[in-house]
C-alpha positions in Angstrom: 0.0 0.0 0.0 2.7 2.5 1.0 4.9 1.5 -1.9 2.2 2.5 -4.3 1.4 5.7 -2.3 -2.2 4.7 -1.6 -4.1 5.9 1.4 -6.5 3.4 3.1 -9.6 5.3 1.9 -8.3 5.7 -1.6 -7.2 2.1 -1.7 -10.5 0.8 -0.5 -12.4 3.0 -3.0 -10.3 1.8 -5.9 -10.8 -1.8 -4.8 -14.6 -1.4 -4.3 -14.5 -2.4 -0.6 -15.7 -0.5 2.4 -13.0 1.7 3.9 -14.2 0.7 7.3 -13.2 -2.9 6.6 -9.6 -1.8 5.8 -9.5 0.4 8.9 -10.9 -2.4 11.1 -8.1 -4.7 9.9 -5.4 -2.1 10.3 -6.5 -1.2 13.8 -6.8 -4.9 14.9 -10.6 -5.0 15.3 -10.7 -7.5 12.4 -8.3 -10.4 12.7 -8.3 -11.2 9.0 -9.7 -10.0 5.7 -11.9 -12.3 3.6 -10.2 -13.8 0.6 -12.3 -11.9 -1.9 -11.4 -8.6 -0.2 -7.7 -9.5 -0.3 -8.0 -10.2 -4.0 -9.7 -6.9 -4.7 -7.2 -4.9 -2.6 -4.2 -6.7 -4.3 -5.6 -5.9 -7.7 -6.1 -2.3 -6.8 -2.5 -2.0 -5.5 -1.3 -4.0 -8.6 0.5 -6.7 -6.5 0.0 -10.4 -5.9 -2.2 -11.3 -2.9 0.8 -13.2 -1.4 2.9 -10.0 -1.4 0.3 -8.0 0.4 1.2 -8.9 4.0 5.0 -9.1 3.9 
């Protein structure tokens, strides 16, 4: 996300997922993101899903 200079709200909007879901994960209120959300976020950031959480 930071490599591609995306903010959480911008990233979520580009991926078509609720920004609240991204914020819940980043703040620890959500333990894991669903696989479909991970796919959408990875696509929006133009990376492989495996590389998202390195």
